C-alpha positions in Angstrom: 219.5 -268.5 -80.4 218.2 -265.7 -77.9 214.7 -267.4 -75.5 212.0 -265.6 -75.9 210.8 -263.3 -73.5 207.0 -263.9 -72.4 205.0 -260.2 -71.7 201.4 -260.9 -70.2 199.3 -257.9 -70.2 196.3 -257.4 -68.4 194.1 -254.5 -69.3 190.1 -254.4 -69.5 188.3 -254.9 -73.4 186.1 -251.9 -73.6 183.8 -251.8 -75.7 186.2 -250.2 -78.3 186.8 -253.5 -79.1 182.8 -254.5 -80.7 180.9 -251.8 -82.4 177.1 -252.4 -84.0 176.3 -256.4 -85.7 179.5 -257.5 -83.7 182.4 -255.5 -85.9 185.5 -254.7 -83.9 187.4 -251.6 -84.2 189.6 -249.9 -84.5 189.7 -249.7 -88.6 189.8 -248.4 -91.8 186.9 -246.7 -93.7 186.2 -244.4 -96.5 183.9 -241.6 -97.2 180.5 -243.0 -99.1 177.2 -241.5 -100.4 179.0 -237.5 -99.8 177.8 -235.6 -103.1 181.3 -234.9 -105.0 181.1 -231.0 -104.6 180.0 -231.4 -100.6 182.3 -232.2 -97.6 181.1 -234.5 -94.8 181.9 -232.6 -91.2 182.8 -233.7 -88.2 182.1 -232.5 -85.1 183.1 -232.4 -81.7 179.9 -234.2 -80.3 178.0 -237.5 -81.2 175.8 -235.2 -82.2 174.4 -232.9 -85.3 174.5 -229.7 -83.3 177.6 -230.2 -81.7 180.6 -227.4 -83.0 182.3 -228.1 -86.6 185.7 -228.9 -86.2 186.7 -230.0 -89.3 185.6 -231.8 -92.8 186.7 -235.2 -94.8 187.1 -234.4 -99.1 184.6 -237.0 -100.3 186.1 -239.8 -102.2 188.3 -240.3 -98.5 189.9 -243.0 -97.3 192.4 -244.9 -94.9 190.0 -243.0 -91.8 190.5 -244.7 -88.9 186.9 -245.1 -86.8 188.1 -246.1 -83.0 184.8 -246.7 -81.1 181.5 -246.2 -81.9 179.1 -244.1 -79.7 175.5 -244.0 -80.8 175.6 -244.4 -85.3 178.8 -242.0 -84.9 182.6 -242.8 -84.8 185.2 -241.2 -82.9 188.7 -240.4 -85.7 191.8 -238.1 -85.4 191.8 -234.7 -87.0 195.1 -233.6 -87.3 196.5 -233.0 -83.7 193.1 -233.6 -82.2 189.6 -236.2 -82.8 186.1 -235.8 -84.1 182.5 -237.0 -84.5 181.9 -238.5 -88.1 178.1 -240.3 -89.1 179.1 -243.8 -89.0 176.2 -243.3 -92.1 178.2 -241.8 -94.3 181.4 -244.0 -93.1 181.7 -247.9 -95.0 184.6 -250.0 -93.5 187.5 -251.0 -96.7 188.8 -254.2 -94.4 186.6 -257.1 -94.2 190.6 -258.8 -92.6 190.3 -257.3 -89.2 187.6 -260.0 -87.5 188.2 -260.5 -84.1 191.2 -263.6 -83.2 193.1 -262.5 -86.4 195.5 -260.5 -86.6 196.0 -257.1 -87.6 198.1 -257.3 -91.0 200.4 -254.4 -90.9 200.2 -251.7 -88.1 202.1 -248.8 -86.7 203.0 -248.7 -82.4 205.3 -245.7 -81.1 205.3 -244.3 -77.6 207.1 -241.2 -76.1 209.4 -240.3 -73.8 211.5 -241.7 -75.2 211.0 -242.4 -78.4 209.8 -245.4 -80.1 208.0 -246.8 -83.2 207.8 -250.8 -84.3 205.8 -250.7 -87.3 204.9 -254.2 -88.0 204.0 -255.9 -92.0 203.2 -259.7 -92.8 207.1 -260.8 -92.9 209.6 -258.2 -90.5 209.3 -255.1 -88.5 210.5 -251.6 -88.0 211.8 -251.0 -84.5 213.0 -247.7 -84.1 214.7 -244.6 -81.7 216.2 -241.3 -81.8 219.2 -243.3 -81.5 219.1 -246.0 -85.0 216.7 -248.9 -86.2 217.3 -252.0 -86.2 214.7 -254.1 -89.2 213.3 -257.6 -87.4 212.7 -260.5 -88.3 209.1 -261.9 -87.6 209.7 -265.0 -85.1 205.0 -265.4 -84.1 202.3 -263.8 -84.5 199.4 -265.3 -81.7 195.6 -264.1 -80.9 194.6 -264.9 -77.4 193.2 -268.0 -76.9 190.3 -266.2 -74.2 190.2 -262.8 -76.0 190.3 -263.1 -79.4 191.7 -259.6 -79.2 194.5 -258.9 -78.0 197.7 -259.8 -80.2 201.4 -261.1 -79.5 205.1 -260.4 -81.6 207.9 -262.0 -81.4 210.6 -260.3 -83.7 214.5 -260.0 -83.2 218.0 -259.5 -85.2 221.6 -260.3 -84.1 221.7 -257.8 -81.2 217.8 -257.4 -80.4 214.9 -259.3 -79.4 211.0 -258.1 -78.5 207.7 -259.2 -77.3 204.8 -257.1 -78.1 201.1 -257.2 -77.2 199.0 -254.7 -78.5 195.0 -254.9 -76.7 192.0 -252.4 -77.7 192.6 -250.2 -75.0 191.0 -246.1 -75.4 195.4 -244.6 -76.0 196.9 -241.3 -75.5 200.4 -240.5 -77.7 200.5 -237.8 -74.5 201.2 -235.1 -77.4 198.7 -234.5 -78.6 195.0 -234.3 -78.3 194.7 -237.5 -80.9 193.0 -240.7 -79.6 194.2 -243.9 -80.6 191.6 -247.0 -80.6 195.1 -249.9 -79.2 197.6 -250.1 -76.6 200.8 -251.8 -76.8 203.4 -253.2 -74.3 206.7 -254.0 -75.0 210.3 -255.8 -73.5 213.0 -255.4 -75.3 216.6 -257.2 -74.7 218.7 -255.1 -76.2 223.0 -255.8 -76.5 223.4 -254.4 -72.3 219.7 -255.2 -71.3 215.9 -255.0 -70.6 213.5 -252.4 -71.4 209.7 -251.8 -70.9 208.5 -249.5 -73.4 204.7 -248.2 -73.5 202.6 -246.7 -76.6 199.6 -246.7 -78.8 199.2 -248.2 -82.1 197.4 -247.3 -85.4 196.1 -249.2 -89.1 198.5 -247.6 -91.5 196.7 -247.0 -94.5 195.4 -249.7 -96.8 195.1 -249.9 -101.0 192.6 -251.4 -100.9 
């Protein structure tokens, strides 16, 4: 039996984790209150007079709000990020209260490229050399922050312990922003590696 390798990651928990009325971020949202023949503007700064950078359809869903600022939400559009009014964004999920591990996460990093897709039942770790389907052995939430998470998963030839922490994160390849940072200690047949990157919330079916 491969023994778990403990991983301690000390990063400051910023305002990313908490929003208006104690809501947590990042979180998925849907456009609301926009007429069917109109669009929701995405701007370069959190104010109505700033430059227009993109638009969202009136029925758009699965928009990940990374954090908020004075009634505006930071979101990704294409290869960049912008601001949309929270007045027209309704929270989709109800299961992201502090202390609850997100049911699905997509984590990734660059140079070297890697990805870790986490679902309720399994995890898939991939690099350009191949991928491994992992059995999740445990999920846990930090007992003193309630917003830091860890997952332990493995297969016959690979075992990893990954932490996910609310913090601003960039993929190093674009101007997009993410609200979760991840670090993973991975045991390969030829030794250990530490990989770091960002996480995002995959689209919800609800």
